[in-house]
C-alpha positions as MATLAB code, in Angstrom:
seq = 'MEARLPKRKTPVYVSSHPRRTPIMAMPPQKPQPKPVVTVLPPEHSFKPNDQNNQDSLADIMDIRKQNSLSSMLHK';
ca = [
     -40.220  -89.166  132.320;
     -42.446  -90.952  129.910;
     -42.020  -94.597  129.311;
     -41.838  -95.404  125.659;
     -42.868  -98.701  124.301;
     -40.508 -100.235  121.798;
     -41.648  -99.744  118.227;
     -42.719 -102.913  116.543;
     -41.944 -103.436  112.944;
     -45.192 -104.829  111.655;
     -45.212 -105.976  108.054;
     -47.597 -104.160  105.766;
     -49.563 -106.459  103.499;
     -50.749 -105.021  100.219;
     -53.464 -106.998   98.566;
     -52.902 -107.632   94.881;
     -56.676 -107.784   94.377;
     -58.705 -104.615   94.844;
     -61.792 -104.848   96.955;
     -64.653 -106.135   94.920;
     -67.879 -104.240   94.934;
     -71.018 -106.309   95.349;
     -72.777 -107.180   92.137;
     -76.135 -105.494   91.829;
     -78.917 -107.165   89.888;
     -80.114 -105.143   86.911;
     -83.807 -104.298   86.883;
     -85.754 -106.221   84.254;
     -86.099 -104.326   81.004;
     -89.278 -103.976   79.033;
     -89.302 -106.098   75.890;
     -88.483 -104.158   72.752;
     -91.487 -103.589   70.485;
     -91.307 -105.403   67.193;
     -90.824 -103.127   64.179;
     -93.819 -102.598   61.966;
     -93.358 -104.024   58.497;
     -95.489 -102.929   55.576;
     -95.740 -105.317   52.665;
     -96.328 -103.537   49.380;
     -97.787 -105.115   46.269;
     -95.337 -105.874   43.477;
     -94.740 -102.966   41.132;
     -94.569 -104.962   37.974;
     -95.246 -108.573   37.139;
     -92.880 -110.298   34.763;
     -93.549 -113.641   33.131;
     -90.605 -114.651   30.943;
     -92.592 -117.309   29.065;
     -95.410 -114.944   28.116;
     -95.343 -114.429   24.343;
     -97.403 -111.219   24.578;
     -94.873 -109.582   26.883;
     -92.655 -107.287   24.814;
     -90.487 -106.039   27.708;
     -87.374 -107.986   28.598;
     -86.216 -108.436   32.174;
     -83.416 -105.931   31.511;
     -85.979 -103.353   30.387;
     -88.100 -103.901   33.487;
     -85.112 -103.631   35.835;
     -83.822 -100.460   34.151;
     -84.235  -97.748   36.808;
     -83.972  -95.026   34.177;
     -87.493  -95.917   33.064;
     -88.845  -95.441   36.597;
     -86.964  -92.252   37.541;
     -85.811  -89.428   35.350;
     -82.106  -88.663   35.140;
     -82.606  -85.255   36.752;
     -84.396  -86.780   39.761;
     -81.570  -89.316   40.214;
     -78.951  -86.543   40.086;
     -80.763  -84.489   42.745;
     -80.691  -87.357   45.284;
];
């Protein structure tokens, strides 16, 4: 006959916190290249106090004079 040991009732502990994985250091990233900016000359100079200037600011800012209506409709 086999001798049986009495069964122990051992409490089971469940951790409320999952095991944490070790934090890995991120490899250093290369610095982002700066965007290239092109500075264009002004398209039109406007001097409001110039008596010889016949165009008003509204006329200069009117995009219909720079682009035709058909080209604006095709965009």
